[in-house]
N, C-alpha and C positions, 0 to 999 in steps of 0.2 A: 599918624602913618603905623607907630609900635602897636595900636590898637590892629591892625588889618591883621600884623604877624601874629599876635594873641589869639584871635578869633581863627584864624588859620590852623595854629595850635591844636586847640580845642575841636575842631573838627575832624581834624587827623587821628588825635588820641582816641574821640570819641566813637569814629568808624572801623578803629583798628586796620587801617588802611595799610597796604604791603604794596611794595613796588616789584615786579618781575620783567627781566629784561631779555628781550629775544632776538636773537642774530641768524642772518639768512644769509644766502650768497647772489640774492638778486641783485641789477646793476641796471637803471635804467638810464643812466649816464655814460659815455665810453671811458672817461677818466676813471670811474668805478673798479674797472678792468683791472687796472694797477694794483689793487687790494685784493689781498690772499683770499682765493674762492671758499665759498662756504661762510665767509666775513665781509661781506661788500655792504652790509646794513645791518642796523639794528634799532630797535624800537621799544616802545615801555609800555605796559599794560599797567593800570592800577586797580588793585583789587581790595574791596571794601564787603561789608554784609549784606549792601544791596545789590551789588555786581561788578561790571568791569567797566572801566574807561581805558581805552586804548589812545597812545599819544605816538602818532606817526608822522616822523620828518619825510614830507615827500619833496621832490626837487621845486623848489620855489612857494612851497606853503607848509602848514604845519595842520594836519588833521587830527583831531581830537572827536572821538566818537564814544559815546555809552550803549554797550552791545545790547543787544535786546535777548539777554540769556538769565537765567534765573540767578539768584545771586551765588548758589552754592555750584554752580558751574565750574568745571575744573577746566580752566582757561591755559593753563601751562601745560598739561595732558595734551588737550588738542593740538597747538602749536606744536609742541614734540611728534605727535603723530604725523605732524604736516611736513616734517623733516628740518624742522626749527631748533636751533639750539636755546636752551631758556634756562635761567639762571635766576634763582630768587628763592623765599620772598627775603627782600631788604625792605626795612623800616625806613620810610621817607625822614629825613633829616629836619630837624627846625632852621628856619631862618637865621641866615646868620649876616650881621654887617659886614661890609667889604669897606676898605679903605678905597679902591680902584675897579671901575668897572671891567667886567672880563673882557679881555683883550683876543681870545681865542674867537675864531668864524663859527657860527651857528651850523652844527653838522648833528647827525643821528648820535653821535658821542656825546656831543655838548648836551645835546637834550637828556639822555639817562644821566650823565654825571651830574648835571643841575637837580633832578628827581633825587639822586642819592644823597648830593648836598656836599658841603666843604671837604669831608673826609675821604670823598670818592677818589678812587685811584686815577693817577694822572694817566690818561692815555690820549691819543690821536684818531687810532685807526679801531674800529670795530674788534678787530683779532687782539688788539695790544689791552682793550676794555674786557673782552672774556677772559683772555689769560690772568688779568689781575683780580676780576672779582672770582675767580674760580679757584683761586691760589690763597685767597686770606680770608679772614673772619667775615668778610660781606657776603658770603655766602650761609645764610641763615636757615638751612632747611628746617621745616617743622618737622 
């Protein structure tokens, strides 16, 4: 198992991978309307020298898509023009051992926190995550 972690670290380091987190107000489930307008959902985009991979937790499934755009395409600006709030770039954290498995439900916030790693801020809602990422050193603008 440790070989897998080392290989993952090498791939991340070699590609210069960055994580961008996008926040929006779309709600496909009635209970999401309880969340703050404009912050009812979040998802992540991973950028590397070859392009973009989007990780979009949808109701009942996880969509992972490699976008058919050139490596230099400015996806965060595209999302901002579409009305989303976007934070990043963040550097994906290295894998870290845990003494217990995560006990939180798998949500859009949990996915984004998992990509950011163990130092990611504690948050349950997209707005909490947005506020914590925007107000801390996690926002590593280039």
